[in-house]
MIDOSE-1310 file (N, C-alpha, C; in nm, 2 decimals, decimal comma, always signed):
residues 143
mkti	+8,59/-6,49/-4,94/+8,61/-6,36/-4,94/+8,73/-6,37/-4,82; +8,83/-6,27/-4,85/+8,94/-6,26/-4,76/+8,89/-6,17/-4,61; +8,92/-6,20/-4,51/+8,88/-6,15/-4,39/+8,97/-6,01/-4,36; +8,91/-5,91/-4,30/+8,99/-5,78/-4,29/+9,06/-5,78/-4,13
wysk	+9,01/-5,88/-4,05/+9,04/-5,88/-3,93/+9,17/-5,93/-3,89; +9,27/-5,87/-3,82/+9,39/-5,91/-3,78/+9,39/-6,05/-3,68; +9,29/-6,04/-3,59/+9,29/-6,15/-3,53/+9,18/-6,25/-3,57; +9,20/-6,34/-3,65/+9,12/-6,43/-3,73/+9,05/-6,53/-3,67
disl	+9,07/-6,55/-3,53/+9,00/-6,66/-3,44/+8,94/-6,62/-3,32; +8,88/-6,51/-3,32/+8,80/-6,45/-3,21/+8,67/-6,48/-3,23; +8,61/-6,50/-3,12/+8,49/-6,58/-3,13/+8,36/-6,45/-3,07; +8,24/-6,47/-3,10/+8,14/-6,38/-3,05/+8,17/-6,36/-2,89
eqln	+8,17/-6,49/-2,82/+8,18/-6,50/-2,70/+8,30/-6,44/-2,64; +8,40/-6,43/-2,70/+8,51/-6,31/-2,66/+8,48/-6,19/-2,68; +8,39/-6,15/-2,79/+8,39/-6,02/-2,81/+8,27/-5,97/-2,69; +8,19/-6,05/-2,66/+8,08/-6,02/-2,58/+8,16/-6,01/-2,42
eqge	+8,22/-6,09/-2,39/+8,33/-6,08/-2,28/+8,40/-5,96/-2,27; +8,45/-5,93/-2,36/+8,52/-5,82/-2,37/+8,46/-5,67/-2,34; +8,32/-5,68/-2,35/+8,23/-5,55/-2,32/+8,19/-5,57/-2,20; +8,22/-5,66/-2,10/+8,16/-5,68/-1,98/+8,21/-5,56/-1,87
ntmg	+8,10/-5,51/-1,80/+8,13/-5,41/-1,75/+8,16/-5,26/-1,79; +8,09/-5,25/-1,92/+8,12/-5,14/-1,99/+7,96/-5,07/-2,02; +7,97/-4,95/-2,08/+7,84/-4,89/-2,13/+7,76/-4,98/-2,20; +7,83/-5,05/-2,28/+7,76/-5,13/-2,39/+7,69/-5,28/-2,31
dwlg	+7,76/-5,30/-2,20/+7,71/-5,41/-2,12/+7,58/-5,38/-2,05; +7,60/-5,22/-1,99/+7,48/-5,17/-1,92/+7,37/-5,16/-2,00; +7,38/-5,11/-2,13/+7,28/-5,09/-2,24/+7,23/-5,23/-2,30; +7,28/-5,34/-2,26/+7,24/-5,46/-2,31/+7,30/-5,50/-2,44
meft	+7,38/-5,44/-2,49/+7,45/-5,48/-2,63/+7,50/-5,62/-2,62; +7,49/-5,65/-2,74/+7,55/-5,80/-2,75/+7,57/-5,81/-2,93; +7,72/-5,89/-2,91/+7,77/-5,89/-3,06/+7,70/-6,01/-3,09; +7,66/-6,00/-3,26/+7,59/-6,13/-3,29/+7,64/-6,21/-3,41
eigp	+7,74/-6,12/-3,48/+7,79/-6,18/-3,61/+7,93/-6,14/-3,65; +7,99/-6,21/-3,67/+8,16/-6,16/-3,73/+8,15/-6,20/-3,88; +8,15/-6,11/-3,96/+8,14/-6,18/-4,11/+8,31/-6,14/-4,14; +8,34/-6,17/-4,27/+8,47/-6,14/-4,32/+8,53/-5,98/-4,32
dylr	+8,43/-5,90/-4,35/+8,44/-5,76/-4,37/+8,33/-5,67/-4,29; +8,26/-5,74/-4,18/+8,16/-5,67/-4,11/+8,13/-5,72/-3,99; +8,07/-5,65/-3,90/+8,05/-5,69/-3,76/+7,90/-5,66/-3,73; +7,82/-5,74/-3,66/+7,71/-5,71/-3,62/+7,68/-5,70/-3,47
ammp	+7,59/-5,62/-3,42/+7,56/-5,64/-3,28/+7,41/-5,59/-3,26; +7,36/-5,62/-3,16/+7,22/-5,55/-3,10/+7,22/-5,50/-2,99; +7,09/-5,44/-2,96/+7,07/-5,37/-2,82/+6,91/-5,37/-2,82; +6,88/-5,39/-2,69/+6,73/-5,40/-2,66/+6,68/-5,23/-2,66
vdhr	+6,56/-5,22/-2,69/+6,50/-5,09/-2,66/+6,41/-5,13/-2,56; +6,45/-5,07/-2,44/+6,41/-5,08/-2,32/+6,41/-4,96/-2,22; +6,41/-4,96/-2,07/+6,40/-4,87/-2,00/+6,56/-4,79/-1,99; +6,63/-4,90/-2,02/+6,78/-4,81/-2,03/+6,81/-4,74/-2,15
tiqp	+6,75/-4,77/-2,25/+6,78/-4,68/-2,40/+6,70/-4,59/-2,45; +6,54/-4,59/-2,39/+6,44/-4,49/-2,45/+6,47/-4,36/-2,37; +6,39/-4,25/-2,44/+6,40/-4,11/-2,40/+6,26/-4,09/-2,35; +6,22/-3,99/-2,27/+6,07/-3,97/-2,21/+5,96/-3,99/-2,29
ygll	+5,97/-3,95/-2,45/+5,83/-4,01/-2,53/+5,85/-4,17/-2,56; +5,93/-4,23/-2,48/+5,93/-4,42/-2,51/+5,98/-4,43/-2,63; +6,06/-4,35/-2,70/+6,13/-4,38/-2,84/+6,28/-4,41/-2,79; +6,34/-4,48/-2,88/+6,48/-4,51/-2,86/+6,56/-4,38/-2,87
hgga	+6,66/-4,36/-2,76/+6,71/-4,24/-2,75/+6,83/-4,25/-2,86; +6,84/-4,11/-2,92/+6,94/-4,11/-3,04/+7,09/-4,12/-2,96; +7,12/-4,08/-2,82/+7,23/-4,12/-2,80/+7,28/-4,26/-2,78; +7,16/-4,34/-2,73/+7,17/-4,49/-2,74/+7,21/-4,55/-2,86
saal	+7,14/-4,47/-2,99/+7,18/-4,55/-3,11/+7,33/-4,50/-3,14; +7,36/-4,38/-3,11/+7,52/-4,32/-3,13/+7,62/-4,43/-3,03; +7,57/-4,46/-2,93/+7,63/-4,55/-2,84/+7,67/-4,69/-2,91; +7,56/-4,75/-2,95/+7,55/-4,87/-3,02/+7,66/-4,87/-3,16
aetv	+7,66/-4,75/-3,21/+7,73/-4,73/-3,35/+7,87/-4,71/-3,31; +7,89/-4,63/-3,19/+8,05/-4,61/-3,17/+8,10/-4,76/-3,10; +8,03/-4,85/-3,03/+8,06/-4,95/-2,99/+8,11/-5,05/-3,09; +8,02/-5,06/-3,20/+8,05/-5,17/-3,27/+8,16/-5,14/-3,38
gsig	+8,15/-5,00/-3,40/+8,26/-4,96/-3,50/+8,41/-4,98/-3,43; +8,40/-4,91/-3,31/+8,51/-4,92/-3,25/+8,60/-5,06/-3,21; +8,51/-5,16/-3,19/+8,55/-5,29/-3,18/+8,56/-5,35/-3,32; +8,52/-5,32/-3,41/+8,57/-5,37/-3,58/+8,71/-5,30/-3,58
swli	+8,74/-5,17/-3,55/+8,87/-5,14/-3,55/+8,96/-5,20/-3,46; +8,92/-5,24/-3,35/+9,01/-5,32/-3,26/+9,04/-5,43/-3,29; +8,95/-5,52/-3,35/+8,96/-5,64/-3,44/+9,08/-5,65/-3,55; +9,10/-5,51/-3,63/+9,17/-5,49/-3,74/+9,31/-5,46/-3,70
inte	+9,35/-5,40/-3,59/+9,47/-5,36/-3,53/+9,54/-5,47/-3,47; +9,69/-5,46/-3,47/+9,77/-5,54/-3,36/+9,79/-5,46/-3,24; +9,69/-5,53/-3,13/+9,67/-5,46/-3,00/+9,81/-5,48/-2,94; +9,90/-5,54/-2,96/+10,04/-5,55/-2,89/+10,10/-5,42/-2,94
kqic	+10,07/-5,35/-3,07/+10,15/-5,23/-3,11/+10,06/-5,11/-3,12; +9,95/-5,13/-3,12/+9,87/-5,02/-3,14/+9,73/-5,01/-3,07; +9,66/-4,89/-3,05/+9,54/-4,87/-2,97/+9,45/-4,79/-3,07; +9,32/-4,79/-3,07/+9,23/-4,72/-3,13/+9,12/-4,65/-3,06
vgme	+9,09/-4,53/-3,10/+8,99/-4,48/-3,01/+8,90/-4,37/-3,09; +8,78/-4,37/-3,09/+8,70/-4,29/-3,16/+8,72/-4,16/-3,15; +8,72/-4,09/-3,29/+8,76/-3,97/-3,30/+8,65/-3,87/-3,33; +8,54/-3,92/-3,43/+8,43/-3,84/-3,47/+8,31/-3,94/-3,49
inan	+8,20/-3,89/-3,44/+8,11/-3,98/-3,47/+7,98/-3,90/-3,53; +7,89/-3,91/-3,62/+7,79/-3,86/-3,66/+7,67/-3,96/-3,68; +7,55/-3,92/-3,66/+7,42/-4,00/-3,66/+7,30/-3,94/-3,73; +7,25/-3,98/-3,81/+7,12/-3,95/-3,87/+6,98/-4,03/-3,84
hirg	+6,91/-3,99/-3,74/+6,82/-4,06/-3,69/+6,70/-4,06/-3,79; +6,66/-4,17/-3,84/+6,57/-4,19/-3,95/+6,43/-4,21/-3,93; +6,42/-4,29/-3,81/+6,28/-4,35/-3,76/+6,29/-4,40/-3,64; +6,16/-4,37/-3,56/+6,18/-4,41/-3,41/+6,13/-4,54/-3,39
vksg	+6,16/-4,59/-3,30/+6,13/-4,74/-3,23/+6,11/-4,74/-3,09; +6,00/-4,82/-3,05/+5,95/-4,81/-2,91/+5,98/-4,94/-2,84; +6,00/-5,06/-2,91/+6,01/-5,18/-2,85/+6,10/-5,26/-2,93; +6,14/-5,38/-2,87/+6,22/-5,50/-2,95/+6,38/-5,47/-2,93
yvha	+6,44/-5,47/-3,04/+6,59/-5,48/-3,05/+6,61/-5,40/-3,16; +6,73/-5,32/-3,16/+6,75/-5,26/-3,30/+6,91/-5,34/-3,32; +6,95/-5,33/-3,43/+7,05/-5,43/-3,49/+7,15/-5,33/-3,57; +7,27/-5,31/-3,52/+7,37/-5,27/-3,60/+7,47/-5,33/-3,69
lakp	+7,47/-5,30/-3,80/+7,57/-5,35/-3,92/+7,67/-5,25/-3,93; +7,83/-5,29/-3,90/+7,93/-5,19/-3,90/+8,03/-5,26/-4,04; +8,05/-5,18/-4,13/+8,14/-5,21/-4,24/+8,23/-5,07/-4,26; +8,37/-5,12/-4,28/+8,46/-5,03/-4,30/+8,44/-4,93/-4,45
lhig	+8,44/-4,82/-4,45/+8,46/-4,76/-4,55/+8,60/-4,70/-4,59; +8,69/-4,74/-4,51/+8,85/-4,67/-4,50/+8,91/-4,74/-4,41; +9,03/-4,81/-4,45/+9,11/-4,88/-4,33/+9,24/-4,83/-4,38; +9,29/-4,72/-4,31/+9,42/-4,68/-4,32/+9,51/-4,69/-4,20
gsth	+9,63/-4,64/-4,23/+9,72/-4,65/-4,12/+9,70/-4,58/-3,99; +9,64/-4,48/-4,02/+9,62/-4,39/-3,89/+9,47/-4,37/-3,86; +9,39/-4,39/-3,95/+9,25/-4,37/-3,93/+9,15/-4,52/-4,00; +9,05/-4,52/-3,95/+8,94/-4,60/-4,00/+8,81/-4,54/-4,01
vwdi	+8,73/-4,53/-4,10/+8,63/-4,48/-4,11/+8,52/-4,59/-4,14; +8,39/-4,59/-4,05/+8,30/-4,71/-4,07/+8,14/-4,65/-4,09; +8,10/-4,74/-4,18/+7,95/-4,70/-4,20/+7,86/-4,79/-4,12; +7,76/-4,75/-4,03/+7,69/-4,83/-3,95/+7,55/-4,80/-3,96
ritd	+7,48/-4,90/-4,00/+7,33/-4,91/-4,02/+7,27/-4,96/-3,92; +7,16/-4,90/-3,86/+7,10/-4,95/-3,75/+6,95/-4,98/-3,78; +6,89/-5,09/-3,78/+6,78/-5,13/-3,81/+6,68/-5,18/-3,70; +6,56/-5,20/-3,71/+6,48/-5,25/-3,62/+6,44/-5,39/-3,64
dehn	+6,36/-5,47/-3,57/+6,33/-5,61/-3,58/+6,30/-5,66/-3,72; +6,22/-5,56/-3,78/+6,16/-5,58/-3,91/+6,22/-5,52/-4,02; +6,34/-5,50/-4,00/+6,46/-5,44/-4,11/+6,44/-5,28/-4,13; +6,34/-5,23/-4,08/+6,34/-5,09/-4,10/+6,46/-5,00/-4,06
licv	+6,51/-4,92/-4,17/+6,63/-4,82/-4,12/+6,58/-4,73/-4,00; +6,65/-4,72/-3,89/+6,64/-4,64/-3,78/+6,73/-4,55/-3,78; +6,86/-4,57/-3,81/+6,98/-4,48/-3,79/+7,09/-4,50/-3,88; +7,14/-4,39/-3,96/+7,27/-4,40/-4,02/+7,36/-4,36/-3,94
srlt	+7,49/-4,40/-3,96/+7,61/-4,36/-3,84/+7,72/-4,35/-3,91; +7,81/-4,26/-3,90/+7,94/-4,28/-3,96/+8,06/-4,26/-3,85; +8,16/-4,36/-3,82/+8,24/-4,34/-3,71/+8,39/-4,34/-3,76; +8,46/-4,23/-3,71/+8,60/-4,22/-3,77/+8,68/-4,28/-3,65
vavr	+8,76/-4,34/-3,65/+8,86/-4,42/-3,55/+8,98/-4,35/-3,58; +9,05/-4,31/-3,46/+9,23/-4,28/-3,47/+9,29/-4,43/-3,44; +9,39/-4,44/-3,50/+9,48/-4,56/-3,47/+9,62/-4,49/-3,43; +9,66/-4,54/-3,32/+9,79/-4,49/-3,27/+9,88/-4,58/-3,22
sik	+10,01/-4,58/-3,24/+10,11/-4,68/-3,19/+10,11/-4,64/-3,03; +10,15/-4,77/-2,98/+10,16/-4,76/-2,83/+10,31/-4,72/-2,80; +10,33/-4,61/-2,73/+10,45/-4,56/-2,68/+10,52/-4,63/-2,59
């Protein structure tokens, strides 16, 4: 399958270094796989990502979804000529999780010249669906 990525030689190590000293770093997010048309990342369910009931916080799920989708768009664009920023995100929280890791799989639904739309599925360690998210990213020319 042909890759959708503009930069075809980026490594997981480079992606994870890109996120140093960001919210994703603080929440323990780590990119785990780059496929030809998808990106995967994981995040721990721990004291940084839970709410008072001990469940994964919905905002943490949304942060993971926005991170993996936004980086996906960043990998698609020519970063010397364009930037990309999150424009809209929604998240449907399907199931609670109290421990382990959650895993995000981001796939594009639309790759246009001015917007990208991502489908992000978040599952737990047992592959149970935790959250379904859709992210719209604006793509803008650098002026």
